C-alpha positions as CSV (number, residue, x, y, z in Angstrom):
1,M,-25.7,3.3,-32.8
2,L,-23.5,2.8,-29.6
3,V,-20.9,0.9,-31.6
4,R,-20.7,3.7,-34.2
5,R,-20.3,6.3,-31.5
6,F,-17.6,4.4,-29.7
7,Q,-15.7,4.0,-33.0
8,V,-15.9,7.8,-33.5
9,F,-14.7,8.2,-29.9
10,R,-11.9,5.7,-30.4
11,R,-10.6,7.7,-33.4
12,N,-9.9,10.6,-31.0
13,K,-6.6,9.2,-29.8
14,R,-6.2,11.8,-27.0
15,A,-9.7,11.0,-25.6
16,Y,-9.3,7.3,-26.0
17,I,-5.8,7.2,-24.3
18,S,-7.1,9.5,-21.6
19,L,-10.0,7.0,-20.9
20,W,-7.5,4.2,-20.5
21,V,-5.2,6.2,-18.2
22,F,-8.1,7.3,-16.1
23,G,-9.3,3.7,-15.8
24,I,-5.8,2.6,-14.7
25,L,-5.7,5.5,-12.1
26,C,-9.1,4.3,-10.8
27,I,-7.9,0.7,-10.4
28,L,-4.7,1.8,-8.7
29,S,-6.4,4.2,-6.3
30,F,-9.3,1.9,-5.4
31,G,-6.6,-0.8,-4.7
32,A,-4.6,1.6,-2.5
33,D,-5.0,-0.7,0.5
34,F,-3.1,-3.4,-1.4
35,I,-0.4,-1.0,-2.7
36,A,0.3,1.3,0.2
37,N,-0.3,-0.1,3.7
38,D,1.5,-0.5,7.0
39,K,-0.1,-4.0,7.4
40,P,1.2,-7.1,5.5
41,L,-0.8,-8.6,2.7
42,F,-0.1,-12.0,4.1
43,V,1.7,-13.5,7.1
44,Y,2.7,-17.1,7.4
45,Y,3.4,-18.0,11.1
46,K,3.8,-21.4,12.6
47,G,2.1,-23.2,9.7
48,E,-0.9,-20.9,9.5
49,G,-1.8,-18.1,7.2
50,Y,-3.0,-14.7,8.3
51,F,-4.4,-11.7,6.3
52,P,-3.8,-8.6,8.5
53,I,-5.1,-6.3,5.7
54,F,-8.6,-7.8,6.3
55,K,-8.5,-8.7,10.0
56,V,-7.0,-7.3,13.1
57,Y,-4.7,-9.6,15.0
58,P,-3.3,-9.0,18.5
59,E,0.5,-9.0,19.0
60,T,0.2,-12.2,21.0
61,T,-0.9,-14.1,17.8
62,F,2.7,-13.8,16.6
63,G,4.5,-14.4,19.9
64,G,4.3,-10.8,21.3
65,D,3.5,-9.7,24.8
66,F,0.5,-7.4,24.3
67,L,-3.2,-8.0,23.4
68,S,-3.3,-4.7,21.4
69,E,-3.2,-4.7,17.6
70,A,0.1,-5.9,16.2
71,N,2.4,-3.2,15.0
72,Y,4.0,-4.8,11.9
73,G,6.5,-1.9,11.6
74,D,8.1,-2.8,14.9
75,S,11.4,-4.6,14.4
76,Y,10.8,-6.8,17.5
77,L,7.6,-8.2,16.0
78,Q,9.2,-8.6,12.6
79,D,12.0,-10.7,14.1
80,L,9.4,-12.9,15.9
81,I,7.5,-13.5,12.6
82,K,10.8,-14.2,10.7
83,Q,11.8,-16.9,13.2
84,E,8.7,-18.9,12.6
85,G,7.6,-17.8,9.1
86,F,7.5,-14.8,6.8
87,M,5.3,-11.8,5.8
88,I,4.6,-10.1,2.5
89,M,4.4,-6.3,2.7
90,P,2.8,-4.0,0.1
91,L,4.9,-2.2,-2.4
92,I,4.7,0.9,-0.3
93,P,4.9,-0.1,3.4
94,Y,3.1,3.0,4.7
95,S,-0.6,3.9,4.9
96,Y,-2.0,7.4,4.5
97,D,-1.8,8.0,8.3
98,S,1.4,6.2,9.0
99,V,3.9,8.4,10.8
100,I,7.5,7.5,10.1
101,Y,9.7,7.9,13.1
102,S,13.0,6.7,11.6
103,L,13.6,9.7,9.4
104,S,17.1,11.0,8.8
105,S,16.0,14.6,9.4
106,P,13.0,16.5,10.8
107,P,10.0,16.3,8.5
108,P,9.2,17.2,5.8
109,T,12.0,15.2,4.3
110,P,13.0,15.2,0.6
111,P,12.5,12.2,-1.7
112,N,14.7,9.2,-1.2
113,S,14.9,5.5,-1.9
114,K,12.3,4.7,0.9
115,N,10.0,7.6,0.4
116,Y,9.8,8.2,-3.3
117,L,8.2,11.7,-3.0
118,G,9.5,12.5,0.4
119,T,7.3,13.0,3.5
120,D,5.0,15.7,4.6
121,D,5.3,18.0,7.7
122,L,4.0,15.2,10.0
123,G,6.4,12.5,8.7
124,R,3.8,10.7,6.5
125,D,4.7,9.2,3.1
126,V,3.6,11.5,0.3
127,V,3.1,8.7,-2.3
128,A,0.7,6.9,0.1
129,R,-1.2,10.1,0.8
130,L,-1.4,10.9,-2.9
131,L,-2.8,7.4,-3.7
132,Y,-5.4,7.5,-1.0
133,G,-6.2,11.2,-1.8
134,L,-6.8,10.2,-5.4
135,K,-9.1,7.5,-4.3
136,T,-11.1,9.9,-2.1
137,S,-11.3,12.5,-4.9
138,I,-12.4,10.1,-7.6
139,L,-15.0,8.4,-5.3
140,F,-16.3,11.7,-4.1
141,G,-16.5,13.0,-7.7
142,L,-18.3,9.8,-9.0
143,I,-20.9,9.8,-6.2
144,L,-21.6,13.5,-6.4
145,T,-21.8,13.4,-10.2
146,A,-24.2,10.5,-10.2
147,L,-26.5,12.1,-7.6
148,S,-26.3,15.6,-9.2
149,S,-27.1,14.2,-12.6
150,I,-30.1,12.3,-11.3
151,I,-31.6,15.3,-9.5
152,G,-30.7,17.7,-12.2
153,F,-32.2,15.5,-14.9
154,I,-35.5,15.0,-13.0
155,V,-35.8,18.8,-12.3
156,G,-34.9,19.8,-15.8
157,A,-37.2,17.1,-17.3
158,I,-40.3,18.2,-15.3
159,S,-39.6,21.9,-15.9
160,G,-39.1,21.4,-19.7
161,Y,-41.9,18.9,-20.3
162,Y,-44.7,20.7,-18.5
163,G,-43.6,24.3,-19.1
164,G,-45.9,27.1,-18.1
165,K,-46.1,28.1,-14.5
166,I,-44.1,25.0,-13.4
167,D,-41.2,26.1,-15.7
168,L,-41.5,29.7,-14.6
169,L,-41.4,29.0,-10.9
170,G,-38.6,26.4,-11.4
171,Q,-36.4,28.9,-13.2
172,R,-36.9,31.6,-10.6
173,F,-36.1,29.2,-7.8
174,I,-32.9,28.0,-9.6
175,E,-31.8,31.7,-10.2
176,I,-32.2,32.4,-6.5
177,W,-30.6,29.1,-5.4
178,S,-27.6,29.5,-7.7
179,G,-27.1,33.1,-6.5
180,M,-26.4,32.0,-2.9
181,P,-22.8,32.5,-1.6
182,I,-21.9,28.8,-1.5
183,L,-18.5,29.3,0.2
184,F,-20.0,31.3,3.1
185,I,-22.8,28.7,3.5
186,L,-20.1,25.9,3.6
187,I,-18.2,27.9,6.3
188,I,-21.3,28.2,8.4
189,L,-22.3,24.6,8.0
190,S,-18.8,23.4,8.8
191,S,-19.0,25.2,12.1
192,L,-22.3,23.5,12.9
193,L,-21.7,20.0,11.5
194,E,-18.8,17.7,12.1
195,P,-17.1,17.5,8.7
196,N,-16.8,14.1,7.1
197,F,-17.1,12.6,3.6
198,W,-20.9,12.3,3.6
199,T,-21.7,15.6,5.2
200,I,-19.5,17.4,2.7
201,L,-21.1,15.4,-0.1
202,C,-24.6,16.3,1.0
203,V,-23.8,20.0,1.4
204,V,-22.1,20.3,-2.0
205,L,-25.0,18.3,-3.6
206,F,-27.4,21.0,-2.5
207,F,-25.8,23.3,-5.1
208,S,-24.2,21.0,-7.7
209,W,-27.4,19.6,-9.2
210,I,-28.2,22.9,-10.9
211,T,-25.5,22.4,-13.5
212,L,-27.5,20.0,-15.8
213,V,-30.9,21.6,-15.4
214,P,-30.7,24.1,-18.2
215,F,-29.5,21.6,-20.8
216,V,-32.0,18.9,-19.9
217,R,-34.8,21.6,-19.8
218,A,-33.8,22.7,-23.3
219,E,-33.9,19.2,-24.6
220,F,-37.4,18.6,-23.2
221,L,-38.7,22.0,-24.4
222,K,-37.6,21.0,-27.9
223,A,-38.8,17.4,-27.8
224,R,-42.3,17.9,-26.2
225,N,-43.7,19.5,-29.4
226,L,-42.3,16.8,-31.8
227,E,-44.7,14.5,-33.7
228,Y,-43.8,11.3,-31.8
229,V,-44.5,12.9,-28.4
230,K,-47.9,14.3,-29.7
231,A,-48.7,10.9,-31.1
232,A,-47.9,9.2,-27.7
233,K,-50.2,11.7,-26.0
234,V,-53.0,11.0,-28.4
235,L,-52.7,7.3,-27.9
236,G,-53.1,7.9,-24.1
237,A,-49.6,7.4,-22.9
238,K,-49.0,8.8,-19.4
239,D,-46.6,11.6,-18.8
240,F,-44.2,9.4,-16.8
241,R,-44.0,7.0,-19.8
242,I,-43.4,9.8,-22.3
243,I,-40.7,11.4,-20.2
244,F,-38.7,8.3,-19.3
245,L,-39.3,6.1,-22.4
246,H,-39.7,8.5,-25.3
247,I,-37.8,11.8,-24.5
248,M,-35.2,10.6,-22.0
249,P,-33.1,8.6,-24.5
250,N,-32.5,11.7,-26.6
251,A,-32.0,14.0,-23.6
252,L,-29.4,11.6,-22.2
253,V,-27.0,12.7,-25.0
254,A,-26.6,16.1,-23.3
255,V,-26.2,14.5,-19.9
256,V,-23.5,12.0,-21.0
257,T,-21.6,14.8,-22.7
258,F,-21.4,16.9,-19.6
259,I,-20.7,14.1,-17.0
260,P,-16.8,14.3,-17.3
261,F,-16.9,18.0,-16.8
262,I,-19.3,17.7,-13.8
263,L,-16.9,15.1,-12.4
264,S,-13.9,17.3,-12.8
265,G,-15.8,20.2,-11.1
266,S,-16.7,17.9,-8.2
267,I,-13.1,16.9,-7.7
268,V,-12.0,20.6,-7.8
269,T,-14.7,21.5,-5.2
270,L,-13.4,18.9,-2.7
271,A,-9.8,19.9,-3.3
272,S,-10.7,23.6,-2.8
273,L,-12.5,22.8,0.5
274,D,-9.6,20.7,1.7
275,F,-7.1,23.4,0.7
276,L,-9.1,26.0,2.7
277,G,-9.3,23.7,5.7
278,L,-13.1,23.2,5.4
279,G,-13.0,19.7,4.0
280,L,-12.2,16.3,5.3
281,P,-11.0,16.1,8.9
282,P,-7.4,15.0,9.7
283,P,-5.7,12.6,9.2
284,S,-7.8,12.0,6.0
285,A,-5.7,12.0,2.8
286,S,-6.8,14.5,0.1
287,L,-5.2,16.3,-2.8
288,G,-6.2,19.7,-1.4
289,E,-4.6,19.0,1.9
290,I,-1.3,18.2,0.2
291,L,-1.5,21.4,-1.8
292,S,-2.1,23.3,1.5
293,Q,1.0,21.7,2.9
294,G,2.9,22.8,-0.1
295,K,1.7,26.4,0.5
296,N,2.7,26.2,4.1
297,N,6.1,24.6,3.4
298,L,7.6,26.5,0.4
299,N,11.0,25.2,1.3
300,S,9.7,21.7,0.5
301,P,8.7,22.0,-3.2
302,W,8.0,18.3,-3.6
303,L,4.8,18.7,-1.6
304,G,3.2,21.4,-3.8
305,L,4.5,20.0,-7.0
306,S,3.3,16.4,-6.3
307,G,-0.2,17.6,-5.4
308,F,-0.4,20.0,-8.4
309,F,0.9,17.3,-10.9
310,V,-1.6,14.6,-9.8
311,L,-4.6,17.0,-9.7
312,S,-3.7,18.6,-13.0
313,V,-3.3,15.2,-14.8
314,L,-6.6,14.0,-13.3
315,L,-8.5,17.1,-14.5
316,C,-6.8,17.0,-17.9
317,L,-7.8,13.4,-18.5
318,L,-11.4,14.2,-17.6
319,V,-11.5,17.2,-19.9
320,F,-10.1,15.2,-22.8
321,I,-12.6,12.4,-22.2
322,G,-15.4,14.9,-22.1
323,E,-14.3,16.5,-25.4
324,G,-14.1,13.1,-27.0
325,L,-17.7,12.3,-25.9
326,R,-18.9,15.6,-27.1
327,D,-17.3,15.2,-30.5
328,S,-18.5,11.6,-31.0
329,L,-22.1,12.5,-30.1
330,K,-22.1,15.6,-32.2
331,E,-20.8,13.8,-35.2
332,N,-23.4,11.1,-35.0
333,N,-26.2,13.6,-34.4
334,G,-25.0,15.6,-37.4
C-alpha cells in the first residue's frame, strides 16, 4: 500500500521535485554551522589539530596574549596561525551575528564578492542570516507541527469516537478557543514573558492544535459505526485499543495530508511575529526579521527581496508537497 502510494506521489513531478529540494534545504540549513561561521572548521597549529567549531579555545592557544576566546577574524591571530600551521574556514566566513567592520561603506551595503547578498543595517552578512533563519523557521515549524498534530489528533479522536456530550462540549470549547484574538494575546504575553524559541513555541501551540481537530473528528465519527469497530466492541476490545489500533490507521490519512500545510502555516506564524517585532529576540536570525529590515530600508532592496524569495520558495515547496500527498492518498482511496 505504501509503495503504491509513493509511486503515485512520484508521478507528480512537481511534488516529487519539491520534496527533494525541501530535503536539500533542510540539510543545508541544519548544517549552517559548517557552511556559515566565523570560526574555522579546523586549525592545525604546532603539530596539533583543533576544532574551534565544537570547542572554545583561548587566544593564548595559538600564541596570542589574551585568555579570552580567540577571534579568528583578527588579522594578527591569523598571521600567528599561518606561521606555525593553517586553518580551514567555512565557505561563508560569517555567522548570523557576526558584525563586519571592514565594509567599504556604511551598512547596509549592496551585494559584492565577499557578501553575496550584501549586509543588513547592522553590518551582518545576509546570506548567513538567511541560512540560519531558514534553519530556525524549519525547526520551529517541524516541532510545532508535530506537537499540534499529536494534540489535535487526540482531541479529535476522543471527540469523534465518544460523541454525545463529550463531542458537544468539545466543539463549544473549540469554537470559543478559536475565536480568541491570538495576536492581542501574543502581544500581552510578550510583555510578560521573555521571548525566546520555546516560549513562542508554547504560546503558538495553545492555538495551532485546533487545525486538525475537525478532520480527525469527522474520520472517527464515520468509522465508529463501521462493522469492524462494532465487532471489536462485541469481542471486548477496550476503547484505547479500538482508537489507536483499529481506527487510527485510517484517520492518519487525513493527518498526513494536512501536515505540509500545517508546517507552512507554522513557518508563516513565526515570520509574522518576527516581522512585527514580537518574535525571537535579537540577534537571532529569522526570515521575518530580514523582511522587517527590508521594510525599514527601502533603499536597500536586496534585504526585502532576499527574505521574500527564500520564504516564498519554502512555502511553495511545502504546498506542492502537500498537494502531491493529497492526490496520492485520494487516488489510492478511490
